[in-house]
DOMAR-306986 format. One line per 2 residues: number of its first residue (from 1); for each residue x, y, z negated of C-alpha. Coordinates in steps of 0.1 Angstrom, whole numbers, plus 5000, padded with zeros to 4 digits. Example, Ala and Ser with C-alpha at 12.3 -4.5 7.8 and 13.67 -1.06 7.14 Angstrom:
1 = 5123 4955 4922; 5137 4989 4929
END
This chain:
1 = 3588 2311 1654; 3552 2308 1671
3 = 3569 2306 1709; 3541 2329 1718
5 = 3543 2370 1734; 3519 2388 1752
7 = 3525 2414 1780; 3500 2439 1796
9 = 3500 2421 1827; 3488 2388 1816
11 = 3460 2400 1802; 3454 2422 1832
13 = 3455 2392 1851; 3427 2375 1835
15 = 3403 2407 1839; 3410 2419 1871
17 = 3382 2396 1886; 3356 2408 1859
19 = 3366 2446 1866; 3373 2445 1900
21 = 3405 2466 1901; 3438 2454 1912
23 = 3462 2439 1884; 3484 2470 1884
25 = 3457 2496 1881; 3443 2473 1853
27 = 3478 2475 1835; 3480 2510 1834
29 = 3443 2513 1821; 3450 2488 1792
31 = 3478 2512 1774; 3473 2549 1763
33 = 3443 2567 1760; 3421 2547 1783
35 = 3384 2539 1769; 3362 2512 1785
37 = 3323 2513 1778; 3307 2483 1778
39 = 3270 2498 1780; 3274 2514 1813
41 = 3309 2497 1824; 3326 2527 1833
43 = 3363 2537 1822; 3370 2572 1805
45 = 3398 2590 1791; 3378 2610 1766
47 = 3372 2587 1731; 3334 2596 1730
49 = 3309 2590 1753; 3282 2613 1766
51 = 3261 2608 1734; 3291 2612 1712
53 = 3294 2576 1702; 3330 2565 1694
55 = 3348 2543 1722; 3371 2515 1715
57 = 3402 2520 1728; 3407 2496 1753
59 = 3440 2477 1744; 3423 2473 1712
61 = 3391 2459 1728; 3407 2442 1757
63 = 3446 2428 1741; 3442 2430 1702
65 = 3405 2419 1696; 3408 2383 1714
67 = 3435 2376 1695; 3424 2387 1665
69 = 3392 2364 1671; 3416 2335 1677
71 = 3431 2342 1644; 3403 2345 1622
73 = 3387 2318 1635; 3418 2292 1628
75 = 3434 2306 1599; 3397 2306 1582
77 = 3386 2271 1592; 3355 2281 1610
79 = 3357 2250 1638; 3325 2261 1650
81 = 3339 2293 1666; 3368 2281 1676
83 = 3354 2256 1702; 3338 2283 1722
85 = 3369 2303 1721; 3388 2273 1736
87 = 3360 2271 1764; 3362 2305 1770
89 = 3400 2311 1774; 3403 2272 1796
91 = 3426 2258 1765; 3422 2222 1761
93 = 3436 2202 1734; 3451 2170 1729
95 = 3436 2140 1711; 3461 2136 1684
97 = 3463 2183 1685; 3422 2182 1673
99 = 3428 2170 1641; 3459 2204 1633
101 = 3446 2230 1608; 3459 2265 1600
103 = 3491 2275 1612; 3501 2244 1631
105 = 3465 2242 1653; 3469 2282 1653
107 = 3505 2277 1670; 3494 2252 1694
109 = 3464 2276 1708; 3484 2306 1710
111 = 3510 2291 1729; 3489 2277 1755
113 = 3467 2311 1756; 3499 2336 1762
115 = 3533 2316 1765; 3564 2331 1753
117 = 3583 2322 1787; 3562 2333 1809
119 = 3561 2369 1791; 3592 2369 1785
121 = 3606 2362 1824; 3581 2390 1834
123 = 3595 2413 1807; 3631 2406 1826
125 = 3621 2410 1860; 3602 2441 1854
127 = 3631 2460 1830; 3658 2444 1836
129 = 3676 2459 1870; 3684 2438 1903
131 = 3726 2421 1906; 3728 2451 1938
133 = 3716 2478 1916; 3735 2465 1880
135 = 3771 2459 1898; 3771 2493 1917
137 = 3769 2515 1878; 3794 2488 1862
139 = 3819 2477 1885; 3849 2499 1867
141 = 3834 2474 1837; 3839 2448 1854
143 = 3865 2444 1872; 3902 2451 1861
145 = 3921 2457 1895; 3919 2492 1913
147 = 3881 2508 1919; 3887 2511 1959
149 = 3902 2475 1967; 3884 2455 1991
151 = 3871 2431 1961; 3859 2461 1938
153 = 3839 2471 1972; 3826 2437 1974
155 = 3816 2438 1937; 3799 2471 1943
157 = 3780 2464 1968; 3767 2429 1957
159 = 3784 2417 1991; 3774 2383 2003
161 = 3801 2390 2037; 3826 2405 2013
163 = 3856 2385 1997; 3846 2358 1968
165 = 3846 2371 1933; 3828 2347 1912
167 = 3833 2346 1870; 3830 2316 1850
169 = 3815 2323 1817; 3814 2287 1803
171 = 3817 2254 1808; 3785 2231 1808
173 = 3789 2193 1803; 3773 2170 1829
175 = 3745 2143 1818; 3775 2121 1814
177 = 3794 2142 1789; 3829 2136 1813
179 = 3830 2161 1834; 3816 2197 1835
181 = 3798 2223 1855; 3815 2259 1856
183 = 3786 2278 1851; 3791 2318 1862
185 = 3775 2347 1880; 3788 2354 1918
187 = 3794 2389 1921; 3810 2395 1957
189 = 3811 2373 1990; 3796 2335 1993
191 = 3805 2305 1975; 3807 2271 1998
193 = 3807 2239 1992; 3842 2225 2002
195 = 3856 2258 2006; 3895 2266 1997
197 = 3892 2292 1965; 3919 2303 1941
199 = 3916 2298 1903; 3924 2326 1878
201 = 3930 2320 1843; 3922 2349 1819
203 = 3961 2352 1818; 3968 2355 1851
205 = 3990 2386 1863; 3985 2398 1905
207 = 4017 2390 1924; 4022 2364 1901
209 = 4019 2324 1901; 4013 2316 1865
211 = 3981 2307 1852; 3960 2300 1894
213 = 3955 2273 1909; 3946 2267 1947
215 = 3916 2241 1947; 3883 2231 1970
217 = 3851 2232 1951; 3837 2201 1957
219 = 3800 2211 1947; 3778 2234 1945
221 = 3748 2230 1920; 3720 2254 1910
223 = 3713 2252 1872; 3674 2244 1867
225 = 3676 2238 1830; 3674 2196 1823
227 = 3686 2190 1861; 3708 2202 1888
229 = 3700 2213 1923; 3734 2207 1949
231 = 3731 2234 1976; 3755 2242 2005
233 = 3766 2276 1996; 3755 2305 1977
235 = 3755 2340 1979; 3764 2369 1957
237 = 3740 2380 1932; 3728 2345 1917
239 = 3744 2322 1891; 3756 2294 1901
241 = 3773 2258 1890; 3806 2247 1905
243 = 3819 2208 1904; 3857 2195 1901
245 = 3872 2229 1886; 3871 2222 1850
247 = 3905 2206 1849; 3922 2238 1858
249 = 3900 2264 1837; 3893 2254 1799
251 = 3865 2280 1794; 3861 2309 1813
253 = 3879 2325 1845; 3878 2341 1880
255 = 3873 2325 1911; 3883 2341 1949
257 = 3893 2333 1978; 3914 2369 1983
259 = 3945 2370 1980; 3947 2406 1961
261 = 3919 2399 1936; 3922 2409 1901
263 = 3908 2391 1875; 3869 2398 1862
265 = 3870 2414 1829; 3864 2384 1802
267 = 3830 2390 1780; 3834 2400 1745
269 = 3812 2379 1725; 3785 2397 1702
271 = 3788 2376 1672; 3822 2370 1655
273 = 3835 2336 1648; 3833 2340 1612
275 = 3825 2308 1598; 3854 2277 1610
277 = 3850 2239 1608; 3884 2222 1607
279 = 3877 2187 1634; 3899 2157 1637
281 = 3896 2124 1658; 3896 2096 1634
283 = 3917 2077 1666; 3947 2094 1678
285 = 3941 2083 1709; 3908 2099 1713
287 = 3930 2134 1709; 3922 2147 1745
289 = 3887 2142 1741; 3888 2173 1711
291 = 3894 2197 1740; 3857 2188 1754
293 = 3845 2209 1723; 3865 2243 1736
295 = 3855 2238 1771; 3819 2234 1764
297 = 3817 2264 1738; 3829 2298 1745
299 = 3828 2307 1707; 3851 2281 1694
301 = 3888 2286 1695; 3909 2257 1689
303 = 3945 2259 1673; 3965 2233 1658
305 = 3971 2244 1622; 3991 2225 1596
307 = 3976 2191 1586; 3942 2198 1608
309 = 3946 2189 1645; 3924 2214 1656
311 = 3904 2244 1638; 3871 2252 1654
313 = 3858 2286 1650; 3823 2295 1654
315 = 3790 2313 1643; 3768 2284 1645
317 = 3778 2251 1627; 3739 2234 1641
319 = 3754 2215 1669; 3764 2181 1666
321 = 3801 2185 1682; 3803 2144 1683
323 = 3776 2140 1701; 3771 2170 1722
325 = 3807 2173 1730; 3835 2150 1722
327 = 3820 2118 1728; 3841 2099 1701
329 = 3842 2098 1666; 3851 2128 1645
331 = 3862 2138 1609; 3849 2170 1600
333 = 3857 2190 1568; 3829 2215 1554
335 = 3821 2247 1566; 3849 2279 1554
337 = 3846 2313 1560; 3873 2335 1578
339 = 3889 2363 1562; 3910 2393 1575
341 = 3941 2407 1552; 3940 2443 1546
343 = 3958 2469 1523; 3938 2490 1498
345 = 3968 2517 1498; 3962 2543 1528
347 = 3941 2516 1549; 3930 2529 1587
349 = 3900 2543 1586; 3869 2518 1593
351 = 3852 2538 1622; 3886 2536 1638
353 = 3888 2495 1633; 3853 2494 1648
355 = 3858 2517 1678; 3889 2492 1686
357 = 3870 2463 1680; 3839 2478 1705
359 = 3860 2489 1731; 3860 2524 1728
361 = 3895 2529 1718; 3920 2503 1736
363 = 3949 2495 1749; 3939 2502 1787
365 = 3924 2534 1783; 3945 2564 1796
367 = 3967 2575 1770; 3955 2611 1775
369 = 3917 2600 1771; 3930 2577 1741
371 = 3949 2605 1720; 3921 2628 1730
373 = 3895 2606 1706; 3918 2598 1678
375 = 3923 2633 1676; 3887 2650 1676
377 = 3867 2622 1668; 3890 2606 1639
379 = 3911 2635 1628; 3947 2619 1640
381 = 3976 2642 1645; 3974 2646 1683
383 = 4014 2637 1684; 4009 2600 1667
385 = 3977 2593 1688; 4000 2596 1717
387 = 4031 2575 1704; 4008 2539 1697
389 = 4029 2517 1712; 4005 2486 1709
391 = 3969 2472 1690; 3968 2436 1674
393 = 3967 2410 1674; 3963 2401 1708
395 = 3966 2438 1722; 3932 2442 1714
397 = 3928 2439 1675; 3920 2463 1653
399 = 3951 2469 1638; 3977 2501 1653
401 = 4016 2502 1653; 4028 2541 1656
403 = 4060 2555 1667; 4063 2587 1641
405 = 4098 2594 1645; 4113 2623 1663
407 = 4140 2623 1684; 4158 2587 1673
409 = 4181 2571 1700; 4171 2533 1710
411 = 4138 2538 1702; 4125 2529 1733
413 = 4149 2497 1738; 4136 2479 1711
415 = 4095 2488 1718; 4090 2452 1735
417 = 4106 2437 1708; 4088 2455 1682
419 = 4054 2448 1702; 4063 2411 1697
421 = 4066 2414 1664; 4037 2432 1657
423 = 4017 2407 1672; 4028 2380 1654
425 = 4023 2401 1622; 3988 2408 1626
427 = 3981 2375 1640; 3995 2353 1611
429 = 3992 2376 1582; 4018 2370 1551
431 = 3991 2363 1523; 3974 2333 1537
433 = 3982 2334 1575; 3947 2349 1581
435 = 3942 2378 1609; 3951 2416 1599
437 = 3922 2444 1601; 3925 2478 1594
439 = 3963 2483 1588; 3986 2513 1604
441 = 4019 2507 1605; 4040 2538 1609
443 = 4076 2532 1625; 4089 2561 1605
445 = 4128 2553 1606; 4150 2532 1628
447 = 4189 2528 1625; 4207 2504 1653
449 = 4241 2488 1666; 4257 2509 1692
451 = 4266 2474 1708; 4234 2466 1730
453 = 4237 2427 1727; 4234 2434 1687
455 = 4196 2451 1697; 4180 2422 1716
457 = 4148 2404 1706; 4166 2376 1688
459 = 4177 2406 1664; 4145 2431 1658
461 = 4116 2410 1664; 4125 2386 1629
463 = 4134 2417 1613; 4104 2437 1623
465 = 4085 2410 1610; 4099 2408 1574
467 = 4099 2446 1571; 4058 2445 1580
469 = 4053 2417 1557; 4071 2438 1531
471 = 4050 2471 1535; 4019 2450 1530
473 = 4030 2435 1498; 4037 2466 1490
475 = 4005 2490 1500; 3981 2471 1477
477 = 3970 2443 1496; 3937 2430 1495
479 = 3913 2407 1519; 3884 2417 1536
481 = 3855 2394 1539; 3823 2385 1566
483 = 3791 2397 1555; 3758 2388 1570
485 = 3728 2409 1576; 3699 2385 1560
487 = 3664 2390 1573; 3640 2368 1547
489 = 3602 2366 1557; 3585 2353 1531
491 = 3551 2358 1508; 3541 2381 1484
493 = 3538 2358 1459; 3574 2344 1460
495 = 3592 2377 1464; 3608 2376 1430
497 = 3623 2340 1438; 3635 2354 1470
499 = 3655 2382 1444; 3669 2353 1427
501 = 3682 2333 1451; 3702 2363 1467
503 = 3721 2378 1434; 3727 2344 1427
505 = 3753 2347 1458; 3761 2381 1455
507 = 3732 2394 1479; 3724 2431 1483
509 = 3691 2437 1487; 3684 2470 1510
511 = 3651 2469 1517; 3615 2453 1511
513 = 3584 2461 1537; 3552 2449 1540
515 = 3548 2427 1574; 3525 2445 1596
517 = 3526 2417 1619; 3492 2399 1630
519 = 3503 2373 1604; 3491 2397 1578
521 = 3457 2402 1591; 3429 2382 1574
523 = 3423 2365 1544; 3461 2351 1544
525 = 3489 2361 1518; 3504 2392 1525
527 = 3537 2388 1543; 3569 2407 1536
529 = 3603 2413 1547; 3634 2415 1528
531 = 3666 2426 1542; 3698 2423 1523
533 = 3738 2416 1528; 3749 2383 1520
535 = 3790 2374 1519; 3793 2346 1544
537 = 3808 2321 1522; 3778 2325 1503
539 = 3754 2314 1524; 3768 2278 1526
541 = 3736 2261 1511; 3718 2292 1511
543 = 3686 2278 1534; 3682 2247 1512
545 = 3682 2269 1484; 3657 2294 1491
547 = 3637 2267 1505; 3631 2249 1474
549 = 3629 2277 1452; 3596 2291 1476
551 = 3585 2261 1482; 3591 2267 1520
553 = 3571 2299 1518; 3607 2317 1529
555 = 3624 2317 1561; 3661 2335 1563
557 = 3675 2346 1595; 3713 2358 1593
559 = 3734 2375 1619; 3772 2389 1612
561 = 3772 2425 1601; 3803 2437 1592
563 = 3837 2433 1571; 3837 2440 1532
565 = 3868 2449 1514; 3869 2429 1483
567 = 3875 2440 1450; 3911 2438 1435
569 = 3944 2430 1449; 3959 2396 1459
571 = 3990 2401 1433; 3963 2407 1403
573 = 3965 2377 1379; 3932 2363 1381
575 = 3912 2385 1408; 3886 2368 1427
577 = 3905 2381 1458; 3939 2362 1445
579 = 3917 2330 1440; 3907 2330 1476
581 = 3941 2337 1491; 3951 2306 1470
583 = 3923 2286 1479; 3933 2296 1519
585 = 3966 2289 1511; 3964 2253 1493
587 = 3938 2244 1525; 3965 2255 1549
589 = 3994 2235 1531; 4012 2268 1526
591 = 4038 2272 1502; 4029 2240 1481
593 = 4054 2238 1449; 4032 2214 1425
595 = 3997 2222 1438; 4008 2262 1431
597 = 4001 2278 1465; 4018 2314 1455
599 = 4016 2344 1476; 4049 2349 1486
601 = 4072 2376 1469; 4087 2407 1481
603 = 4118 2393 1476; 4117 2368 1502
605 = 4116 2397 1528; 4140 2418 1515
607 = 4178 2419 1528; 4206 2441 1517
609 = 4232 2453 1545
END
C-alpha cells in the first residue's frame, strides 16, 4: 500500500561506516539482546550499563526510532523537523513533491528511504534456495517420468550439459501484441538460439505423437521487465523467454531435445477461478484474436458455451482484456460467480475434497498409499479405498467413483466406459451444468448382457451418465458457492459502517483487531483490521459501497477461502438455491420453455427394461 519495506541489512549498510563494523556483524547486532551505549559508544548484551542505567535495545534505537521520527514529523505537519531529517538521510524531493502533506508526503519519503523492491529482492536472495539446491529436493514433484531417467538426473543436478528440459509457465504478449514470448524456467541442459527442440503440450503421452511438435527456437531472450534482452543461449537454473513457439503452445508445456523426456508437471494455481466473464468479439472475423486472452492469462479458461462464444474464468477482473490481450473490440458481460453442484444426502467429507484438491490424495499415487491415507486419516473402509476407479472431473477433481461390488462379472470390461461417463457427469452437472464437488458415487450393482457387443462404450457411457444424474437428483441436490476471506483496514470511527456493509451482503465477521503497525502511532486515528467471510457473488460492487459508506477510510482485500454448501435444496420451491440454479440455467440457455428454466425431473433419466 505504501511501497516501502525494511530489512536489517539495509540499516547495517547505512551504519557500518559510523560503527566501523562490517555489514554482516552489524546485521547480527541489530537484532536480539544487543544494546548500544551512546555515552561510551560500546556494544553490550546487558540491558544496563555499569551504573545501572537502562540501555535501549539496538533494534529500537537504530531501526525503529528513525522510522518513528519520520512518521511523527510528517503526520504532525512539523516542517521544521522534516528538512533536517531529509538532509541527514540524503533524500531529495522533486519540486512538485514539496507541496505534499500527510500520507501523500509520507509515502514519497518512505519509498525513497526504504524502497520495497530492494528489501524484497534481498529477502529472496537470502531466504530462497538456489535452483541447484531446490531441484535436488523437488525433482520427484516436478517431473512426471521415472526418477532415474536422463532428464530427471539432469533436473536433479541442474546440469547445463544434460538434456534440455524447459517448462513454459505462461505466454507474455510482445510489445506489438501480435506474438507471445514463451516464458519459463530451464531445469536441465542449455537452450540455444536456432537449435532443434521438441514442444510437448500438457496432453503429451511419451511414445505417442499427439500434442508434440518439433521445430527450431528462433530467438532466446531474457525478460527484463519493460524490455527484453536477446541472448544466444541460457543454461539450467535461469528464467528465459522463447520466440517463435507460440503457434505450437497455447498456454504451458515442456520444451526438450530428448526423445525420451516426459513432461514437467503442470502448475496448480493457488487462486481458484471462481469469477467468470463472458466475452464475445463484436466482429466474427476477429474470433482468432480471442485466443490471445487464453494464451496470455494462464488462470483463464476459454470454452465455447451455449450462446457465448467464449467463457473466461478468472479471479482478477481489473485487467483490460480488449487493450492488453485481444487487440480487437470485445463485448463483455457483467462478472458472475462459479458454483459447484453437490448433494446433502451423505456427501463426501469436506476434508476428503480438500485433500484431493491439494494433491494429498490423487490418481497418480500408488494405490496402497492412497488406500492407507483414506483409511487411516478419513475413516474409509480399506476395501473401498482400494477400489477407486477414478477422480473427477479431469481425473483430479474432488469427486470419486468407487466400485463396492463383490464378485460381479464384466465389471473390469466396462471400467473405461464408466470412467468416461463419470468425467462427463462431474464436469457438466445435472442441475445447471456446473462442475460437481464433494460427491462419492458407489457402484453397488451391475447387470450386463452376455453378448460383448452390448457392453461397448456406446451402450455403457450414456447409461452410466443417466444413472449418475438420477442418483444426484435423489440425494437432496444442492449447490456450493465460493466464499472469499475479506480483510478490511479501516479507522476506528468507521468500523460500524464496515459491519453494516458486510451484513447487508451476507458477510460473516470473524475478528476485529487493532492494527499494531506503525500507522497507528502518534496522534493519528487508531486503525483496525476486520476479517470476514463474504460470498463471491456478493463482492460485485462491494468496494464501491464500502468506499461510499466510510468516506474512503476503509480498504478491502479479498482472497478465495472455501466452498460453502448453500441452505436448502435445488428442488425446494422458492428457495435461494432454486433461484440460483434457475438463473444459471437461464443464462446458459438450458431447457428454456417460455422463459421457465426448470431443473430436469427424475423421469428424464428413468428407463424401463
